[in-house]
SETI-262837 format. One record per residue (C-alpha): x, y, z; residue in one letter. Coordinates in steps of 0.2 Angstrom, whole numbers, padded with zeros to 4 digits, always signed. Layout:
BEGIN
XYZA
...
//
This chain:
BEGIN
+0474-0626+0519X
+0480-0644+0518X
+0489-0652+0533X
+0503-0657+0521X
+0506-0640+0514X
+0504-0632+0532X
+0517-0645+0538X
+0530-0641+0524X
+0530-0622+0525X
+0529-0621+0544X
+0540-0634+0551X
+0552-0635+0537X
+0554-0616+0530X
+0561-0617+0513X
+0578-0610+0509X
+0578-0591+0506X
+0575-0586+0489X
+0575-0569+0480X
+0558-0565+0475X
+0551-0551+0463X
+0534-0546+0463X
+0525-0539+0447X
+0508-0531+0446X
+0503-0514+0439X
+0490-0513+0454X
+0499-0507+0470X
+0485-0515+0481X
+0488-0532+0472X
+0507-0530+0475X
+0503-0526+0494X
+0492-0541+0495X
+0505-0554+0488X
+0519-0546+0498X
+0508-0549+0514X
+0504-0567+0509X
+0522-0571+0505X
+0530-0563+0521X
+0516-0572+0532X
+0519-0589+0523X
+0537-0589+0520X
+0546-0577+0531X
+0562-0585+0525X
+0559-0577+0507X
+0569-0561+0501X
+0559-0549+0492X
+0571-0540+0482X
+0559-0528+0473X
+0543-0524+0464X
+0538-0519+0447X
+0522-0512+0439X
+0524-0517+0420X
+0531-0531+0410X
+0547-0521+0403X
+0553-0517+0421X
+0548-0534+0427X
+0561-0541+0414X
+0575-0528+0418X
+0573-0531+0437X
+0573-0550+0436X
+0589-0550+0428X
+0598-0536+0437X
+0591-0541+0454X
+0594-0559+0450X
+0578-0565+0456X
+0575-0583+0458X
+0557-0582+0459X
+0546-0570+0450X
+0527-0568+0454X
+0519-0559+0439X
+0502-0554+0433X
+0498-0559+0416X
+0489-0543+0410X
+0503-0529+0411X
+0506-0513+0403X
+0521-0510+0390X
+0526-0529+0389X
+0511-0542+0394X
+0516-0553+0408X
+0517-0569+0397X
+0530-0561+0385X
+0539-0555+0399X
+0540-0571+0408X
+0546-0580+0392X
+0560-0568+0389X
+0565-0570+0408X
+0565-0589+0407X
+0575-0588+0390X
+0589-0577+0399X
+0588-0585+0415X
+0581-0603+0414X
+0583-0607+0432X
+0571-0592+0437X
+0555-0599+0443X
+0540-0589+0437X
+0523-0590+0445X
+0509-0581+0434X
+0493-0572+0441X
+0478-0569+0432X
+0460-0562+0435X
+0453-0573+0422X
+0443-0589+0427X
+0449-0599+0413X
+0460-0614+0412X
+0464-0608+0395X
+0475-0594+0403X
+0482-0608+0415X
+0486-0620+0401X
+0494-0606+0390X
+0505-0601+0405X
+0511-0619+0410X
+0513-0624+0392X
+0525-0609+0390X
+0536-0616+0403X
+0529-0606+0419X
+0530-0614+0436X
+0513-0610+0443X
+0498-0601+0440X
+0487-0592+0452X
+0468-0585+0450X
+0465-0568+0458X
+0459-0566+0471X
+0472-0577+0477X
+0468-0588+0493X
+0481-0592+0506X
+0480-0611+0503X
+0482-0609+0484X
+0496-0598+0485X
+0505-0608+0498X
+0503-0624+0487X
+0508-0616+0471X
+0523-0607+0478X
+0529-0623+0486X
+0527-0632+0470X
+0538-0619+0460X
+0551-0619+0474X
+0552-0638+0473X
+0561-0636+0456X
+0576-0629+0466X
+0579-0645+0475X
+0588-0653+0460X
+0599-0645+0447X
+0595-0661+0436X
+0578-0661+0429X
+0569-0678+0428X
+0566-0682+0410X
+0547-0687+0406X
+0537-0690+0391X
+0527-0674+0384X
+0510-0673+0392X
+0495-0670+0381X
+0485-0654+0381X
+0473-0652+0395X
+0455-0657+0390X
+0447-0639+0392X
+0433-0644+0380X
+0428-0660+0390X
+0430-0650+0407X
+0418-0636+0400X
+0406-0650+0395X
+0405-0657+0413X
+0403-0640+0421X
+0389-0636+0409X
+0380-0652+0414X
+0380-0648+0431X
+0368-0634+0427X
+0356-0646+0420X
+0344-0659+0429X
+0350-0675+0420X
+0361-0686+0432X
+0365-0697+0417X
+0372-0683+0408X
+0383-0678+0422X
+0390-0695+0424X
+0393-0698+0406X
+0402-0682+0403X
+0412-0685+0420X
+0418-0702+0414X
+0424-0693+0397X
+0434-0680+0406X
+0442-0692+0418X
+0446-0703+0403X
+0454-0689+0394X
+0463-0682+0408X
+0472-0699+0411X
+0476-0702+0392X
+0484-0684+0392X
+0497-0689+0405X
+0511-0701+0402X
+0515-0703+0420X
+0507-0703+0437X
+0515-0686+0442X
+0508-0677+0427X
+0491-0685+0430X
+0492-0679+0449X
+0496-0662+0441X
+0480-0661+0430X
+0470-0668+0444X
+0476-0653+0454X
+0471-0641+0440X
+0454-0649+0439X
+0451-0649+0457X
+0454-0631+0458X
+0442-0627+0444X
+0429-0639+0452X
+0429-0629+0468X
+0427-0612+0461X
+0412-0618+0448X
+0404-0626+0463X
+0404-0610+0473X
+0397-0600+0458X
+0382-0612+0455X
+0378-0613+0474X
+0383-0630+0477X
+0377-0637+0495X
+0391-0639+0508X
+0390-0658+0506X
+0395-0656+0488X
+0408-0643+0492X
+0415-0656+0504X
+0417-0669+0491X
+0428-0657+0480X
+0438-0652+0496X
+0441-0670+0500X
+0448-0673+0482X
+0458-0658+0484X
+0466-0663+0500X
+0468-0681+0495X
+0474-0683+0477X
+0492-0677+0481X
+0494-0692+0492X
+0491-0704+0478X
+0506-0709+0468X
+0500-0722+0456X
+0487-0722+0441X
+0475-0733+0448X
+0471-0725+0465X
+0471-0708+0457X
+0459-0713+0444X
+0447-0722+0457X
+0447-0706+0467X
+0444-0695+0452X
+0429-0705+0446X
+0422-0706+0463X
+0423-0687+0465X
+0414-0685+0448X
+0400-0697+0453X
+0398-0690+0470X
+0397-0671+0464X
+0384-0677+0450X
+0373-0686+0462X
+0375-0672+0475X
+0371-0659+0462X
+0356-0669+0455X
+0348-0671+0473X
+0351-0652+0475X
+0342-0648+0459X
+0327-0657+0465X
+0323-0644+0477X
+0321-0626+0471X
+0332-0612+0478X
+0318-0604+0487X
+0313-0620+0495X
+0332-0622+0502X
+0332-0605+0507X
+0316-0606+0517X
+0323-0621+0525X
+0339-0613+0532X
+0330-0598+0538X
+0318-0609+0547X
+0331-0619+0556X
+0342-0604+0561X
+0341-0593+0578X
+0336-0576+0573X
+0351-0569+0581X
+0362-0579+0568X
+0352-0575+0553X
+0362-0564+0541X
+0366-0565+0522X
+0384-0571+0526X
+0378-0586+0537X
+0365-0591+0527X
+0375-0591+0512X
+0388-0602+0521X
+0374-0614+0525X
+0369-0616+0508X
+0388-0617+0501X
+0385-0600+0491X
+0394-0584+0490X
+0385-0570+0499X
+0384-0559+0482X
+0377-0575+0473X
+0364-0577+0487X
+0359-0559+0486X
+0356-0562+0467X
+0347-0578+0469X
+0336-0572+0484X
+0330-0557+0474X
+0325-0568+0458X
+0315-0580+0469X
+0308-0569+0483X
+0306-0552+0474X
+0314-0542+0487X
+0331-0540+0494X
+0337-0553+0508X
+0338-0539+0521X
+0321-0533+0518X
+0314-0550+0519X
+0322-0555+0535X
+0318-0538+0542X
+0300-0542+0539X
+0301-0559+0546X
+0309-0552+0562X
+0296-0539+0564X
+0283-0552+0563X
+0292-0562+0575X
+0294-0547+0587X
+0275-0545+0588X
+0273-0564+0592X
+0286-0563+0606X
+0278-0547+0613X
+0261-0554+0613X
+0267-0572+0620X
+0281-0568+0633X
+0284-0555+0647X
+0298-0547+0637X
+0306-0529+0637X
+0308-0520+0621X
+0327-0522+0623X
+0325-0541+0626X
+0315-0544+0611X
+0327-0533+0600X
+0343-0543+0607X
+0333-0560+0604X
+0330-0556+0586X
+0348-0551+0583X
+0348-0532+0584X
+0360-0523+0595X
+0352-0505+0593X
+0335-0504+0602X
+0332-0487+0595X
+0333-0494+0576X
+0322-0509+0582X
+0309-0498+0588X
+0309-0486+0573X
+0307-0501+0561X
+0293-0508+0571X
+0284-0491+0572X
+0286-0490+0552X
+0278-0507+0551X
+0263-0505+0563X
+0261-0487+0566X
+0266-0489+0584X
+0281-0491+0596X
+0282-0508+0603X
+0276-0502+0620X
+0260-0494+0613X
+0257-0509+0601X
+0258-0520+0616X
+0244-0510+0625X
+0232-0511+0611X
+0236-0530+0607X
+0238-0538+0624X
//
């Protein structure tokens, strides 16, 4: 969460607004309600709806000022319901939710006059930023006229993201430069350029996690996300965007010189045994745990937990031979809390309990 957004929502709680939550999944509605009440306690949740027709009816009858609504809804889809809400109540702010990781959906929503777009699962930081941006429209009853912005360059963005899966640094930088130019050319003013940079920054962070970018590369994307909103002119925004694209390209190119197997082994060799877990190794690599699990199986031929268990049992034998440690001490040093479980694994590997094995190998 950025310091700027944290400051806005905590130290200057927005004026109370009537909020309607719309999603056909009850768990999703609960999650949004919890986020909203935690981040914006001043908001008044006036109702919930599970389909687009009910959302339209409730938004008007309950005089909702903000509607948070899923795109995919039964009876009447979210975009159509939102368009009708906007038509009948233009001042109502609508933030769309979607499980589809595509800026095509985002662009369709925003071009339809929506006030924000969130990708499921919704993170606290993204929810806070998008919701505050939607609330910003209440600050003035007179909209500031501006030239119509051009369409978001989805094809160029996709081309840049595809280049990140290749090894050619020149290709990454070239597609990045094209994307930066198209983003700027689509925007008639710095504010719209800033908005498109925000869209790109969110997409960049998601794609980098998906492809297993290292922490240092993820930090470049995070810096861009936290910094671009502070820049109010074309020149510094353009410079930051180009620097970010170049650094990401260089970081991915350097990362691709090492195989995933080599990177994983380096992390495992440098971590204390007590800290080795799928989650901790994934965090070190800048991957999500499910992605690391798939990559590990592809490159090692076994599951992560099975490989680590084998390594730990080998280390257990080394410790028993080299140091005067009890079975419990060895178990704890290797990160296991259950001595009986450790002893059972040890016997399955060696055919003997730790104590019996030590007597025959000392």
